C-alpha positions in Angstrom: 115.4 130.2 129.1 112.3 128.1 128.1 111.5 127.7 124.5 108.0 128.7 123.4 106.4 126.2 121.1 103.5 126.6 118.7 101.8 123.6 120.2 102.1 121.5 117.0 104.3 118.9 118.7 102.0 118.5 121.7 99.0 118.3 119.4 100.7 115.6 117.3 101.8 113.7 120.4 98.2 113.8 121.8 96.8 112.7 118.4 99.3 109.9 118.2 98.5 108.7 121.7 94.8 108.7 120.9 95.4 106.8 117.7 97.5 104.2 119.4 94.8 103.8 122.1 92.1 103.3 119.5 94.3 100.8 117.6 95.0 98.9 120.8 91.3 98.7 121.6 90.5 97.6 118.1 93.2 94.9 118.3 91.7 93.7 121.6 88.3 93.5 120.0 89.6 91.5 117.0 91.4 89.1 119.4 88.2 88.6 121.4 86.2 88.0 118.2 88.9 85.5 117.0 88.8 83.7 120.3 85.0 83.5 120.2 85.1 82.1 116.6 87.6 79.5 117.6 85.5 78.4 120.5 82.4 78.2 118.3 84.2 76.1 115.7 85.5 73.8 118.4 82.0 73.4 119.9 80.5 72.8 116.4 83.2 70.3 115.6 82.6 68.5 118.9 78.8 68.4 118.2 79.5 67.0 114.7 81.8 64.4 116.1 79.2 63.2 118.6 76.5 63.1 115.9 78.8 61.1 113.6 79.7 58.7 116.4 76.0 58.1 117.1 75.3 57.5 113.4 78.2 55.1 113.2 76.9 53.1 116.2 73.4 52.9 114.7 74.8 51.8 111.3 77.0 49.2 113.0 74.0 47.8 114.9 72.0 47.6 111.7 74.9 45.8 110.0 75.3 43.3 112.8 71.6 42.6 112.6 71.8 41.9 108.9 74.8 39.6 109.4 73.4 37.6 112.2 72.0 34.9 109.8 75.5 34.4 108.4 76.7 33.0 111.8 73.9 30.4 112.0 75.0 26.9 110.9 72.0 26.1 108.7 
């Protein structure tokens, strides 16, 4: 003999399944956003490192030019 239900359990199961699906999609969105932010930070850090290296090279060249007279014997 099959039991008749009032449908509350099925409704709860369906609601729980929907909530878990939404939470999963939200988690995936957060993970993608985090990945994008990490990529942007790495790109920004790489650009900053290149700019600092270029600045260092320019300053080193200027310093060498200033110190050239020190190497001369007179």
